[in-house]
N, C-alpha and C positions, 0 to 999 in steps of 0.2 A: 542690763535693762535697758541703758539706753538706746540701742541700737535696734528696741520693738516699738520704740515711740519714735512721733513726728509731732511737730508743732509748725503748722503751716509748711510743711513740708520737711525740715529740718530735724535731726536729732535733738532733740530738748526733752527736756521734763518743767521747761519753765513757760508761765503765761503771765503777759501784761499784770500787775497789780487793778488799772483801771479796765479791765476786758468785761465785756457786761454778762456775760455769760457766769461768773465769781460771781459779779458783783449784784446782779439780778436773775439770773436763773436764764437770762434772755440768749435761748438756742435750745437744740435739739442734739439725739443722738439717737444710735440704732449699736445694735451688740447683734453679733453675728456670730457663728458657729459655721467652724473650720474642719471641716474631716477631710483627711490624709492631703491637705495644702487644696482644699480647693470649699471657696465660701458658698453656703448654701442660702439659697434664695434670695441670692443677692440684686437680684433684680427687684424685685420687690423692696428689700429693707431700703433702695434707692427712691423707688416711687416712694414711700412713703415719707424719705428725709425731706422730697421735691414737694412735697403736699403737706408739708411742716412748714418749711422755707413761707410758702406762697404765705400760709396762713398769718406767719410772724411778719411779714415782707423785709425777707431776709434774701439777698440777691442769688440768686441760685446759679446762675449765668458762670461758669466754667468750676464749679465747687466738684462734680461728678468726675471733673478731669483730674480733681486734685491730689480728689480719694484713690482715684484707678491707678491714680501712679504712685500714691504710699501703698496702696494694697498689694502692687508689684512687688515694691522694695522690701516688706516687711513678708511677705510670703517667701521670697529668695533666701530669706534668714532666719527662714522659719523650722527650732527645732521640733514643733510637736504633733505629734500625728491627730489630737485632739485638744482646738486652738479656740481661742475667742477673741474677735476681732472688734476692734470697739470705734465707733464712726463719730465725732462729735463736732458740732458746727455752733459759735457763738456768732453773735452778731459783729462785732469785735468789739475793740479798744475805744472808750471815748472822754468825755468829759464828764466829773458827775452829773447825776440829775437823769429821769425817767427819759426827759427827753433825749431821741436817737436822730441826727442826722445821718440825711443821706449816703452821705460820701463816706462812709465807713467800711474798712475790710473786713470780711466776717474771716475770722478765726478756724480753721482747722486743727484736729487733735484725732490722731491716728493711732491706734495701739494694739498689742497682741500679745495675749497672756495664754499661758497652758488652761483646760477648762478640763471640771470635775466631769468625771463619768458616773452617768446616772441610770447606769443601764438597770442595775438591780431596781431601784422606785418604780421605771417604765415595768418593768416582769412583776413585781410582785405588789405594787401599788403603792396607793401613801393614805396618809390621814392627812385632815383639815380639823381647820375650826375657824370659829367666825371674828372676825373682828369689829372692836369699838368703832375703832377711827373711821368718821363717814368721808366718801367722797365731794370735792363739791360740785356743782352743777354749772358747767359750763360750757354752751354749746360750742363758740368759736377754739378753745381747745381741744374740746371733747378729740379724740380718735388720734392724737398726731403725741410724740413721745415727745416733751418737751423736755428742760432740765428741771423745771420744778417736781417734785420728788418725795415734799415731804411730808406728804399724808401717807403716803408708802412706808417712807423711815418710820412714821409714826405707829402705825399699824404695823410694823414689821417687830418695832419693840416691844410689841405685846405677848410677847412670850420666848420663851428661850429654853425648849426644851427641844431634842434629838426626834422623838417620837410626833411631835408636829411639822409635816413639810412647809405649808402653806397656810393661809386665811385666807376669809374670803370677807370682803368689804360690797360695803351698799351706800347707796348716794343720801343726800341730804332727806332726800322724800323717803327712805328705807327700799328702793328697788334694788336687787342685785345684780352688780353690775363686772368684778372682776375678783382675780387673787390680788394680792401685793404687787404678785409680778408674775401673774398669768392670766389668762382669757380660761374661762368656762365653760363647761359644754355638758349636757347631757340629755337621756334618750328617755323617753315617754310613749308607751305604743308602738314601738317602733321607731317614732318621729324626733329627729335630731332639733333641738335646740340651746340657742344662748344665746343673753340678753343684748336687748340695742346700745349702742355706746353712742349716739347722736348726745348725748348731753352730758356727757364724762366717762371716765374712763380710757382705754387705750387700744385702738385696732389692731390686734398683734399679726405681725404678717405672720405670725403661726395660725393664728386664727384663720386669718385669707385661706392658707395653704389646705386648711380643713375643711372650709365653706364650700371652696372647689371641687376638690376630693369629691365631699359628699354632693355634688350638684353631676358629678360624672357619674354615679352610682347610683343616679335617681332618685336622690334622696334629699331633698331641699333641704336644709338649715329656716329654723323657723326663729323670727329674730322678734321680742318683744321689750315690753315692762313687767318681768317679776318679781315680786317677794319670795320671800325664800321659803315661803310653802311648797312652790312649786317641787322642793328636790325632795318633798315626803310620798310623789306619785313616781319617781324618777326609779328606773330599771339597771341603768348605768350612769355615772358622772365622769367625768376626765377633766383634768386641766390640762394643761399647755403653752409652750414660747417656744424661742428659736433656738433656745439652749438646752431646756430638757427633751420637746420635741413633746412625746405625749406618756401622761400619768395619768393610769388608775387612778379614780378614789374609791378605796374600801371605806372610808370611814368621816364622819362629819358632827361631832362630837356623839348625838344619842344615833344618829344614823349611818344605818350600814347598807353595802351593796355589793355585792357578785363581779368582779372582772367579768364584760359580758360580751359577745359574738364581736359589736358593730366598734368598740374602743380597739380589739383586738387585731378587726378587719382594717383599720384608721390608720392603724400600726406598722402595719405592712403597707398599705397603699404608702403612708409617706417615708417608707424606705425606697419604693419605686420611683417614688418624686424625686427624692436626693443622689437619685441612679449609683448608689452603693451598698 
């Protein structure tokens, strides 16, 4: 197992106990799907990681090269046709306290593991529920994938039944934002919609790919602040992330939908995007 993990470029499972990622969640991560030894949408993941480092004030210089060396090393050992590559960067280890000196050396962690096969959910669709745990509103942290995921952890603890695949979350003002692990889209009168993520939530890499694909099909995605009522008028609903790709939604508590042509079209376009 240690052969498929790198900490600061070395084979290791150990982390300094004073690392700020461990102590304060002071860092970021990316989770990347690897198919037939190809990391999918890698450039987009690096772009979001760079944006997150800029927001948090973590020096990004040299980190991309560090991660690329790790990735090359790990893929050379990869025994899985379908795998998950996780890249984590923290501000590094330093003295106790919230103040972070500017001279800390960022910690990088790269790992590769087998990925579940979610093909049946992409084909058959999934059932969702609402979560009671709200998402905080913080424009500074909105969009980036920082290490502070306690809200998602608490939301995911709200159910433990195999029939529910995901839970939808609202922000503290009651606006629909995302799933615990996914972004949400819906179609109404042929138009594609998704929540604005300028105050909370994670701007998923797959979400960005869907927006780009839809724009190329002359069906630009409309974003805004929406309450749960909008889903009552939806003709199709789907969720997505970099590991699950696109899952059609069949049911959300009392609401039900058919798996529609736009969702299927986007699934097909995503396969073309991956070139696999």
